[in-house]
C-alpha positions in Angstrom: 38.9 -40.0 8.5 40.9 -41.3 5.6 44.3 -39.7 4.8 46.1 -36.5 4.2 48.2 -35.7 1.2 51.1 -33.3 0.4 51.3 -31.6 3.8 53.9 -28.7 3.8 57.4 -29.9 4.8 58.8 -29.2 8.2 61.3 -26.3 8.1 64.1 -28.4 9.5 66.7 -30.9 8.0 64.2 -33.8 8.5 61.3 -32.2 6.7 58.9 -34.9 7.9 56.1 -34.3 10.5 54.3 -36.2 13.2 50.6 -35.5 12.5 47.2 -36.2 14.1 43.8 -35.0 13.1 40.9 -33.8 15.4 37.2 -33.7 14.8 35.5 -30.6 16.2 31.9 -29.3 16.6 32.6 -25.6 15.8 35.8 -25.2 17.9 35.1 -27.9 20.5 37.3 -31.0 20.0 35.3 -34.3 20.4 37.7 -36.8 18.8 41.4 -37.2 18.1 43.2 -39.8 15.8 46.4 -41.6 16.4 49.7 -39.8 15.6 51.3 -40.9 12.4 55.0 -40.3 12.7 57.4 -39.0 10.1 55.1 -38.5 7.1 53.7 -35.8 4.9 51.0 -38.1 3.6 49.7 -39.7 6.9 47.0 -42.5 6.6 44.5 -42.6 9.5 41.7 -44.9 8.4 39.7 -44.2 11.6 36.0 -44.2 12.1 34.3 -42.0 14.7 30.6 -42.1 15.4 28.7 -39.8 17.8 25.3 -38.6 18.7 25.5 -34.8 18.4 24.3 -33.4 21.7 24.0 -29.7 20.8 23.4 -27.3 17.9 26.5 -26.5 15.8 27.4 -24.4 12.7 30.5 -26.2 11.4 31.9 -29.7 11.5 35.6 -29.0 11.5 38.7 -31.2 11.0 42.1 -29.8 12.1 45.5 -31.3 11.2 48.1 -30.7 13.9 51.9 -31.3 14.0 53.0 -32.7 17.3 55.8 -30.8 19.0 57.4 -32.4 22.1 58.8 -29.1 23.5 56.1 -26.5 22.5 52.4 -26.4 21.9 51.4 -28.5 18.9 51.1 -26.4 15.8 48.1 -26.3 13.5 48.8 -27.0 9.8 45.3 -26.4 8.4 41.7 -27.2 8.6 38.6 -28.4 6.8 35.3 -26.7 8.0 32.0 -28.0 6.5 28.9 -25.9 7.2 26.0 -27.9 8.7 23.8 -27.1 5.7 26.5 -28.5 3.3 26.9 -31.8 5.1 24.2 -33.4 2.9 26.3 -32.6 -0.3 29.1 -34.9 0.9 26.9 -37.5 2.6 28.4 -41.0 2.5 31.0 -40.6 -0.2 34.8 -40.2 -0.1 35.7 -36.6 -0.8 39.1 -34.8 -0.9 39.0 -31.4 0.8 41.7 -28.7 0.4 43.1 -27.7 3.8 42.4 -24.1 4.6 44.6 -21.7 6.5 43.7 -21.3 10.1 43.3 -17.7 11.2 42.1 -16.5 14.6 39.9 -14.0 12.8 38.0 -16.7 10.9 37.4 -19.1 13.8 34.0 -17.9 14.9 31.0 -19.5 16.7 28.1 -18.3 18.9 25.3 -15.8 18.6 24.4 -12.4 20.1 21.0 -10.9 21.1 20.6 -7.2 20.2 18.0 -4.6 20.5 18.2 -1.3 18.5 16.0 1.7 18.9 16.1 4.9 16.9 14.3 7.8 18.7 13.8 11.5 18.2 15.0 13.8 20.9 13.7 17.5 21.1 16.5 19.6 22.6 16.0 22.6 25.0 16.0 24.9 22.0 13.1 23.0 20.4 15.0 21.4 17.6 15.1 17.7 16.8 18.0 15.3 16.7 18.1 11.5 16.4 19.6 9.1 18.9 20.3 5.4 18.5 20.1 3.2 21.6 21.9 -0.2 21.2 21.2 -2.7 23.9 23.5 -5.8 24.1 21.4 -8.3 25.9 23.3 -11.6 25.9 25.5 -14.1 23.9 25.4 -17.9 23.6 27.8 -20.6 22.6 31.0 -18.5 22.5 34.2 -20.5 22.2 36.4 -21.5 25.2 39.9 -20.1 24.4 42.8 -21.8 26.2 40.4 -23.3 28.8 38.7 -20.0 29.7 36.2 -17.4 28.3 36.0 -13.9 29.9 34.0 -12.2 27.2 33.1 -8.5 26.7 31.5 -6.6 23.8 32.4 -3.3 22.1 29.8 -1.3 20.2 30.7 1.2 17.5 28.7 3.5 15.2 30.7 3.9 12.0 30.0 6.2 9.1 32.0 7.8 6.2 32.2 11.3 7.8 32.2 10.6 11.5 34.8 9.7 14.0 33.9 6.2 15.3 34.0 5.7 19.0 33.9 2.3 20.6 31.8 1.8 23.8 32.6 -1.3 25.9 30.5 -3.6 28.2 31.7 -5.0 31.5 33.8 -8.2 31.3 31.9 -11.3 32.3 34.2 -13.8 34.0 34.3 -17.6 33.3 31.3 -18.0 31.0 30.7 -18.5 27.3 27.0 -17.6 27.7 27.4 -14.0 29.1 24.4 -11.8 30.1 25.4 -8.2 29.6 22.1 -6.2 29.3 23.8 -2.9 28.8 22.6 0.0 26.7 24.8 2.4 24.7 23.6 5.7 23.1 24.8 7.3 19.9 23.9 10.6 18.2 22.9 9.8 14.6 21.9 13.2 13.1 22.7 16.7 14.0 19.9 18.9 15.5 17.6 20.3 12.8 14.0 21.5 12.3 11.3 19.0 13.1 10.3 17.1 9.9 7.2 14.9 10.1 7.8 13.0 6.8 10.9 11.3 7.9 13.0 10.4 10.9 15.9 12.0 9.1 16.5 15.3 7.5 16.5 15.0 3.8 20.1 16.1 3.5 21.2 13.4 6.0 19.4 10.4 4.6 22.2 9.3 2.3 24.7 9.6 5.1 22.6 7.6 7.5 22.2 4.9 4.9 25.9 4.5 4.9 26.2 4.2 8.6 26.5 0.9 10.4 26.5 -0.3 14.0 29.3 -2.7 14.7 29.4 -5.1 17.7 32.6 -7.0 18.4 33.0 -9.8 20.9 36.4 -10.2 22.7 37.9 -12.6 25.2 39.7 -10.6 27.9 43.2 -12.1 28.1 45.9 -11.7 30.7 48.5 -12.4 28.1 50.8 -9.7 26.7 49.5 -10.5 23.2 46.2 -8.7 23.9 42.6 -9.8 23.9 41.3 -12.5 21.5 38.8 -11.7 18.8 35.6 -13.9 19.1 33.4 -12.6 16.3 31.7 -9.5 15.0 28.4 -8.2 13.7 27.8 -5.3 11.2 24.3 -3.9 10.8 23.5 -1.1 8.3 21.2 1.6 9.9 19.0 1.9 6.8 16.8 -1.0 7.9 15.7 1.1 10.8 13.8 3.4 8.4 11.0 0.9 8.3 10.7 0.5 12.0 12.3 2.6 14.7 13.0 -0.4 17.0 14.3 -3.8 16.2 15.3 -6.8 18.4 16.8 -10.1 17.1 19.4 -12.8 17.6 22.3 -12.9 15.1 25.1 -15.4 14.4 28.5 -13.8 15.0 30.6 -13.5 11.8 34.3 -13.7 11.0 36.2 -10.4 10.7 36.7 -9.3 7.1 40.1 -7.7 7.5 41.3 -8.1 3.9 44.2 -10.4 4.8 44.9 -12.8 2.0 45.3 -16.3 3.3 47.7 -18.8 1.9 46.8 -20.5 -1.4 44.8 -23.6 -0.4 47.1 -26.0 -2.4 50.0 -24.8 -0.2 48.6 -26.8 2.7 47.7 -30.2 1.2 44.4 -32.0 1.4 42.4 -34.4 3.6 40.1 -37.3 2.5 36.9 -37.7 4.5 33.7 -39.7 4.4 31.0 -37.9 6.4 27.6 -39.6 7.1 25.2 -37.1 8.7 21.6 -37.9 9.5 19.0 -35.7 11.1 15.6 -37.3 11.9 12.4 -35.6 13.1 10.7 -38.3 15.2 7.0 -38.2 15.7 5.1 -39.7 18.6 4.6 -43.5 18.6 1.1 -43.7 17.1 2.2 -42.1 13.8 4.4 -45.1 13.1 2.0 -47.9 14.0 1.1 -49.0 10.4 4.7 -49.1 9.1 6.0 -50.6 12.4 3.4 -53.4 12.3 4.3 -54.4 8.7 8.0 -54.6 9.7 7.5 -56.5 12.9 5.4 -59.2 11.1 8.4 -59.9 8.8 9.4 -63.1 10.6 6.0 -64.6 10.0 5.7 -63.8 6.3 5.9 -66.8 3.9 8.3 -66.6 2.1 10.4 -64.2 4.1 11.6 -62.6 0.8 8.1 -61.1 0.6 8.4 -59.4 4.0 8.9 -55.6 4.6 12.3 -56.1 6.4 13.7 -58.3 3.6 12.5 -55.8 0.9 14.3 -53.0 2.8 17.5 -55.1 2.4 16.8 -55.5 -1.3 16.3 -51.8 -2.1 19.1 -50.3 0.0 22.4 -49.6 -1.7 24.3 -51.3 1.0 22.9 -54.1 3.3 24.5 -52.4 6.3 22.3 -49.4 5.8 19.2 -51.6 6.3 20.6 -53.9 9.0 21.4 -51.2 11.6 17.8 -49.8 12.1 16.2 -53.2 11.5 18.2 -55.0 14.2 17.7 -52.2 16.7 13.9 -52.2 16.0 13.6 -56.0 16.3 15.8 -56.0 19.5 13.6 -53.3 21.0 10.4 -55.3 20.5 12.0 -58.7 21.3 11.6 -60.1 17.8 15.2 -60.4 16.7 15.6 -64.2 17.0 12.6 -65.2 14.9 13.5 -62.6 12.2 17.2 -63.6 11.9 16.2 -67.3 12.0 13.8 -66.7 9.0 16.2 -64.8 6.8 19.1 -67.1 7.7 17.0 -70.2 6.8 16.1 -68.6 3.4 19.8 -67.9 2.7 20.9 -71.4 3.7 18.3 -72.9 1.2 19.9 -70.7 -1.6 23.5 -71.8 -0.7 24.9 -74.6 -2.9 28.3 -75.2 -1.3 28.6 -75.8 2.5 32.1 -74.1 2.4 30.6 -70.7 1.4 27.8 -70.7 4.0 27.3 -67.1 5.4 30.5 -65.9 3.8 28.9 -63.1 1.7 27.8 -59.6 2.8 24.2 -60.6 2.9 21.4 -59.1 4.9 21.6 -62.1 7.3 25.3 -61.7 8.0 25.0 -57.9 8.4 22.1 -58.3 10.8 24.0 -60.9 12.9 27.1 -58.6 13.0 25.0 -55.7 14.2 23.2 -57.9 16.9 26.6 -59.2 18.2 27.9 -55.6 18.4 24.9 -54.4 20.4 24.2 -57.5 22.6 27.8 -58.7 22.9 29.7 -55.6 24.0 29.8 -56.7 27.7 30.7 -60.2 26.7 33.8 -58.8 25.0 34.7 -56.7 28.0 34.6 -59.8 30.3 36.6 -62.1 28.0 39.1 -60.0 26.2 39.7 -56.6 28.0 42.0 -57.7 30.8 44.5 -59.5 28.5 44.3 -56.8 25.8 45.1 -54.1 28.4 48.1 -56.2 29.5 49.4 -56.5 25.8 49.0 -52.7 25.4 50.9 -52.0 28.6 53.7 -54.6 28.7 55.0 -54.2 25.0 56.5 -57.7 24.8 58.2 -58.2 21.3 56.1 -60.6 19.3 57.4 -60.1 15.7 57.8 -63.5 13.9 58.6 -62.3 10.4 62.4 -62.6 10.1 62.5 -59.7 7.7 60.8 -57.3 10.2 62.9 -58.3 13.3 64.5 -55.3 15.1 68.2 -55.3 16.2 68.7 -57.3 19.4 65.4 -59.3 19.1 65.4 -63.1 19.2 63.0 -64.9 16.8 62.5 -67.9 19.2 61.8 -65.6 22.1 59.3 -63.6 20.1 57.5 -66.8 18.9 57.3 -67.9 22.5 55.8 -64.5 23.6 53.2 -64.7 20.8 52.4 -68.3 21.5 51.7 -67.5 25.2 49.4 -64.7 24.2 47.5 -66.8 21.7 47.1 -69.6 24.2 45.8 -67.4 26.9 43.3 -65.6 24.6 42.2 -68.9 23.0 41.6 -70.3 26.6 39.5 -67.4 27.8 37.4 -67.5 24.7 36.7 -71.2 24.7 35.9 -71.2 28.4 33.6 -68.2 28.2 30.6 -70.1 26.7 28.5 -69.7 29.9 28.8 -65.9 29.6 27.7 -65.6 26.0 24.5 -63.5 25.8 21.2 -65.5 25.5 20.1 -63.7 22.4 23.4 -64.6 20.6 23.0 -68.3 21.7 19.5 -68.5 20.4 20.5 -67.1 17.0 23.5 -69.6 16.8 21.1 -72.4 17.6 18.9 -71.6 14.7 21.9 -71.2 12.3 23.3 -74.6 13.4 19.9 -76.3 12.8 19.4 -74.7 9.4 22.9 -75.6 8.2 22.7 -79.2 9.5 19.3 -79.8 7.9 20.4 -78.3 4.5 23.8 -80.2 4.3 23.1 -83.5 6.0 26.2 -85.1 4.5 28.6 -82.6 6.0 29.1 -83.2 9.8 31.2 -80.1 10.3 28.8 -77.6 8.8 26.9 -77.2 12.1 30.2 -75.8 13.6 31.4 -73.7 10.6 28.0 -72.0 10.4 28.5 -70.7 13.9 32.3 -70.2 13.9 32.0 -68.0 10.8 30.3 -65.4 13.1 31.6 -65.8 16.6 35.3 -66.2 15.6 35.6 -64.5 12.1 33.2 -61.6 12.7 33.3 -61.1 16.5 36.4 -62.1 18.4 39.0 -61.7 15.6 38.0 -58.1 14.6 37.8 -57.1 18.3 41.4 -58.3 18.9 42.5 -56.6 15.7 40.9 -53.2 16.4 40.1 -53.1 20.1 39.3 -49.4 20.0 36.4 -50.0 17.7 34.9 -52.4 20.2 35.5 -50.0 23.2 38.1 -52.4 24.6 40.8 -49.6 24.5 40.2 -45.8 24.5 42.6 -45.1 21.7 44.5 -46.8 18.8 47.3 -49.1 20.0 50.8 -48.0 19.1 52.3 -49.6 15.9 54.2 -52.4 17.8 51.1 -53.4 19.8 49.0 -53.2 16.7 51.3 -55.7 14.9 51.1 -58.1 17.9 47.3 -57.9 17.9 47.2 -58.5 14.1 49.3 -61.7 14.5 47.1 -62.9 17.4 43.9 -62.1 15.5 45.0 -64.1 12.4 45.9 -67.1 14.5 42.6 -67.1 16.5 40.6 -66.7 13.3 42.3 -69.8 11.8 41.9 -71.8 15.0 38.2 -71.0 15.1 37.6 -71.7 11.4 38.1 -75.5 11.9 39.3 -75.8 8.3 41.0 -79.0 7.2 44.4 -77.8 6.1 45.3 -75.0 8.5 48.8 -74.1 7.2 47.5 -73.6 3.7 45.3 -70.7 5.1 48.4 -68.6 5.5 50.1 -66.8 2.5 53.2 -66.1 4.7 55.5 -69.1 5.4 56.4 -67.7 8.9 52.7 -67.8 9.9 52.4 -71.4 8.7 55.5 -72.4 10.7 54.1 -70.6 13.8 50.7 -72.4 13.4 52.4 -75.8 13.8 52.3 -75.1 17.6 48.4 -75.3 17.4 48.0 -78.3 15.1 47.1 -80.6 18.0 43.6 -82.2 18.3 43.0 -80.6 21.7 42.5 -77.2 20.1 39.9 -78.4 17.6 38.1 -80.2 20.4 38.1 -77.1 22.6 36.6 -75.1 19.7 33.9 -77.7 19.1 33.0 -77.9 22.8 32.7 -74.1 22.9 30.5 -73.9 19.7 28.3 -76.8 21.1 27.7 -74.8 24.3 26.9 -71.5 22.7 24.6 -73.0 20.1 22.7 -75.6 22.2 19.0 -75.4 22.7 17.3 -74.9 26.1 20.1 -73.1 27.7 19.4 -72.2 31.3 19.1 -68.4 32.0 22.6 -67.6 33.2 22.8 -65.4 36.2 24.2 -62.0 36.0 28.0 -62.2 35.7 29.5 -62.0 39.2 32.9 -60.3 38.5 32.8 -56.5 37.9 32.6 -55.4 34.2 34.5 -52.2 33.4 32.0 -50.0 31.5 33.9 -46.7 31.1 37.0 -44.9 32.5 38.9 -41.7 32.0 40.2 -38.4 33.5 37.6 -35.8 34.5 37.6 -32.8 36.9 35.5 -33.1 40.1 34.6 -30.7 42.9 35.6 -31.8 46.4 32.5 -33.0 48.3 33.2 -31.2 51.5 33.6 -34.2 53.7 36.1 -32.6 56.0 34.6 -29.8 58.1 37.2 -27.2 57.1 38.3 -28.7 53.8 38.5 -26.6 50.7 35.8 -27.3 48.1 38.2 -27.0 45.2 38.4 -28.7 41.7 40.8 -31.5 41.0 41.6 -33.8 38.1 40.8 -37.5 38.9 40.8 -40.9 37.1 37.1 -42.1 37.1 36.1 -45.7 36.7 32.6 -47.1 36.3 31.8 -50.9 36.6 28.5 -52.6 36.9 29.2 -52.6 40.7 30.6 -49.2 41.6 31.6 -45.7 40.5 35.1 -44.7 41.8 37.8 -42.1 41.4 41.5 -42.1 42.1 44.4 -39.8 41.7 45.7 -41.6 38.6 45.0 -44.8 36.8 45.8 -47.9 38.9 45.9 -46.1 42.3 43.8 -47.1 45.2 40.3 -45.4 45.0 39.8 -42.2 47.0 36.1 -42.6 46.8 33.7 -45.4 45.9 30.0 -45.0 45.2 28.1 -48.3 45.0 25.7 -48.3 42.0 22.7 -48.7 44.3 23.6 -45.4 45.9 23.3 -43.4 42.7 19.9 -41.7 43.0 20.1 -39.5 39.9 22.5 -38.3 37.2 21.7 -35.0 35.7 23.3 -32.1 33.8 24.4 -29.1 35.9 23.6 -25.5 34.8 26.7 -23.7 33.7 26.0 -20.7 35.9 26.7 -22.8 39.1 30.5 -22.7 38.7 30.9 -20.9 35.3 32.1 -24.2 33.8 30.9 -26.1 30.7 30.1 -29.8 30.3 29.3 -30.4 34.0 27.0 -33.0 35.5 26.0 -34.2 39.0 25.8 -37.6 40.6 23.3 -37.4 43.5 23.7 -39.8 46.4 21.7 -40.5 49.6 21.3 -37.6 52.2 21.4 -35.1 49.3 25.2 -35.6 48.9 26.2 -34.5 45.4 29.3 -35.1 43.4 29.9 -32.4 40.7 32.0 -33.5 37.7 33.3 -31.7 34.6 33.9 -33.8 31.4 36.3 -32.8 28.7 33.7 -32.1 26.0 30.0 -32.2 25.3 30.1 -35.7 23.6 32.0 -37.2 26.6 29.6 -35.5 29.1 26.6 -37.0 27.3 28.3 -40.5 27.3 29.0 -40.4 31.0 25.5 -39.2 31.9 23.9 -41.8 29.7 25.9 -44.8 31.0 25.6 -43.7 34.7 21.8 -43.3 34.2 21.5 -46.7 32.6 23.4 -48.6 35.3 21.4 -46.9 38.1 18.0 -46.9 36.3 16.5 -49.8 38.4 17.6 -48.4 41.8 14.7 -48.5 44.2 15.3 -45.1 45.7 15.8 -43.1 42.5 14.8 -39.5 42.8 11.9 -38.0 40.7 13.1 -34.3 41.2 16.5 -32.6 41.5 18.2 -29.2 41.6 19.6 -28.2 38.2 22.0 -25.7 39.9 24.4 -26.0 42.9 23.9 -25.1 46.5 26.2 -22.1 47.1 26.4 -19.2 49.6 23.6 -20.6 51.7 20.9 -21.2 49.0 20.1 -23.2 45.8 20.9 -21.1 42.8 17.9 -22.5 40.8 15.0 -22.1 43.2 16.6 -19.8 45.9 15.6 -22.3 48.7 17.9 -21.8 51.7 17.8 -25.3 53.3 20.4 -27.6 51.7 18.0 -30.6 52.1 15.1 -29.0 50.2 13.6 -31.5 47.7 14.5 -30.7 44.0 12.6 -28.1 42.0 12.8 -29.8 38.5 11.7 -33.3 37.4 14.5 -35.8 36.7 15.1 -36.7 33.0 15.8 -40.4 33.5 13.5 -42.9 31.7 16.2 -44.9 29.9 15.9 -48.7 29.8 18.0 -50.6 32.4 19.7 -52.8 29.8 23.0 -51.0 29.3 23.8 -52.1 25.7 20.3 -51.8 24.4 19.4 -48.2 24.8 17.0 -48.1 21.8 14.2 -45.8 20.8 11.8 -47.9 18.6 10.1 -44.8 17.1 13.4 -43.3 16.0 14.5 -46.6 14.3 11.1 -46.7 12.5 11.6 -43.1 11.4 15.1 -44.1 10.0 13.5 -47.0 8.1 10.8 -44.7 6.7 13.6 -42.3 5.6 15.4 -45.2 3.8 12.2 -46.4 2.1 11.5 -42.8 1.0 15.0 -42.4 -0.3 14.8 -45.6 -2.4 11.2 -45.1 -3.5 12.1 -45.5 -7.3 13.6 -48.9 -6.5 10.4 -49.9 -4.6 8.3 -48.9 -7.6 10.7 -50.9 -9.9 10.3 -53.9 -7.7 6.5 -53.6 -8.0 6.9 -53.6 -11.8 9.1 -56.7 -11.5 6.4 -58.5 -9.5 3.9 -57.7 -12.2 6.2 -58.9 -15.0 7.1 -62.1 -13.2 3.5 -63.0 -12.4 2.2 -62.2 -15.9 4.9 -63.9 -17.9 6.2 -66.4 -15.4 9.1 -66.9 -17.7 12.7 -65.8 -17.5 13.1 -62.5 -15.6 13.8 -59.4 -17.6 17.4 -58.2 -17.2 16.6 -55.0 -15.4 14.5 -56.8 -12.7 17.0 -59.6 -12.0 18.7 -57.7 -9.1 15.8 -58.4 -6.8 15.1 -61.7 -5.0 11.3 -62.3 -5.6 10.2 -65.8 -4.6 6.5 -65.1 -4.5 5.4 -62.1 -6.8 1.9 -61.9 -5.4 2.9 -61.8 -1.7 5.7 -59.4 -2.5 3.4 -57.1 -4.5 0.9 -57.0 -1.5 3.7 -56.0 1.0 5.1 -53.4 -1.4 1.7 -51.8 -1.7 1.4 -51.6 2.1 4.9 -50.1 2.4 4.3 -47.5 -0.3 1.0 -46.5 1.4 2.6 -46.3 4.8 5.6 -44.2 3.6 3.2 -41.9 1.7 1.1 -41.2 4.8 4.2 -40.4 6.9 5.6 -38.2 4.1 2.4 -36.1 4.2 2.7 -35.8 8.0 6.3 -34.6 7.6 5.2 -32.1 4.9 2.4 -30.8 7.2 4.7 -30.5 10.1 7.2 -28.5 8.0 4.4 -26.2 6.8 3.2 -25.6 10.4 6.7 -25.0 11.6 7.4 -22.6 8.8 4.3 -20.5 9.8 5.3 -20.4 13.4 9.1 -19.8 13.1 10.5 -16.3 13.2 13.8 -15.5 11.5 15.9 -13.8 14.1 14.6 -15.9 17.0 16.9 -17.7 19.3 16.4 -21.0 17.4 17.1 -19.4 14.0 19.4 -16.3 14.4 19.9 -14.0 11.4 22.8 -15.5 9.5 21.4 -19.0 9.7 22.0 -20.2 6.1 20.3 -23.5 6.5 17.1 -21.7 7.7 17.4 -19.2 4.8 17.5 -22.2 2.4 14.6 -23.8 4.2 12.5 -20.5 3.9 13.3 -20.4 0.2 12.2 -24.0 -0.4 9.0 -23.5 1.6 8.2 -20.3 -0.2 8.6 -22.2 -3.5 6.5 -25.1 -2.3 3.6 -22.8 -1.1 3.8 -20.7 -4.3 3.6 -23.9 -6.3 0.7 -25.3 -4.3 -1.2 -22.0 -4.7 
């Protein structure tokens, strides 16, 4: 989320607005930015990443103006259809904000059955009746925290009075089952005519008729019921077949209202990266996976498949993410990074520039630290960053930016204390550094010391350029990106963290003239506090410890690590005999020791569940309590805690992390009840005893290692997709190998972008990659053809109105016509 420009002015004397932006899947909010105060061109600069846990039609972005006294008002929105996401993939785009209108905010689908039948009356003449059966709806929006839907059905025509028939209201569900039939008279009684269902004189009129289904949310408010979406079907399509049954996407109401001009509302800059992978079973990937996993052993490493991926990708980061995850999954990350780092060190001429570029090595190490070091950051930095965010001590040391009443010396002292404390916790945390990071640092240190034997400090700077510059300093600067804080810190705290981060980065860099590192004179003055030898010694001792060979296996960290916390709604567990089993909002907290909840943050826990007592964590069917995004934590003696998360992304996050921490519990269940035990029986299997074993197999099956929840097949599929995308570059690289080996002279200009140390070996690997990618491409094409044959337009998976499926059908028809 970049920035917004030219938002409409506030209709008061101030004219400025306090704006924030939300990210929504259809109408469900899954992320919210910080509030930018007093601006009509707010800059957000925030990244949000999520696995999408359900199907959706639009990815939407809403800009809100915060109002302290009333509900926040919506300024405008950007809604990108799922099938259009690829158009904007990974590039900055300005979108005009659109007017938000209740009639245009539509999601969900409806299942209908239409039957046209002839009825012979008592007098022997024939008339035609239409039976419309509204079966069910799915995925309707939650409006103001509730959804009580009903449908109205109308037969409309040019020369008839339309009458609306209404279903019953279904309370507290956005997936209502109606199953109600409504009858309409279509043609007037006439003589029986075998040729057609209609009298000749009525055919034109029938062709103009349409059946209209409107979905509404029954509201108790005086403003009336809220419109949820509509469907209009012309009757003429029933002339081919007298009965028809299908799923349809609900559509916005076309009420002829002219919305505001788009440029009245301003614009929003976004960069959306959307990937959707179809992952086959493991054996499909064996050839490509084997070539990739052998990368560490290939001589030279520049001829390996993993290195080649880094050469052809537009950005090294693109290649680093799936490569690191794949090598971590198969336990090959250390030899791979050692090999590529060693090759990079050999190419480096100046020890001062070691690992400073955005190379494949640096990106892979960044990614490994992010995955393997998340808990390490929680243990070292989280307690003190929480304190900085809560206490709000003034730490501004720039004389120009001092606020009225602030004292420069006091602020310097506050900042010095924070830097000292953070420096101490970092330099004393060596024993907690994850083994995989230590093994990588050992190989970096060895390579650098061997290459630059005259420079005694290079063994330290090679490691500090990662652990300080790329790990601790960025985590202090942006704690929300490293899951150390749930949201952006406020501007004052953010400034404090910036000053701390700058100082820690310089302390860790071990450069000779520290003060010269700062452009600002006030930072150079402040840094004089830390110019003592004891700080440099502490850094060196720390770097020695985390990069020494033969480290003992450190035991699991004894103090509890906070993994996740936040407000959710839970159902009372019925411990008191006569207690009410009602729903209450509670602050939940999960550590690697226990799962607790309390009335509000910082209170004494009302309930504590030790991790070893979590026997299963599963979704709960919506029908149980007519509530969305619910899950259950099952404990011994069939005790179950039912919890509702705020949105679908958060529910998935909680289920995943609770499952991961409890994965190795000895008494984990293999079966569970997907619904609740209510009114004397289980809603799912109707068993009456509350201790009946579950009726559905548990999902489970995630690895126990919390930070490394990786699917190797999925990462290989991602790498295949990248190779496929950059196939022209692979072919160009092949040409370059040929030209190099034939002429063995200066490289041609167009080939000089690739690193090719051994043309023969590189050519062999490229040939294997292109063959492996070609085989997988054929498998994907065959899968699509098979799916195309089996898929029915109008089915629950592909309702009528699914534009992405219509495009897909068109493409497949063209492909099959072309192949014929």
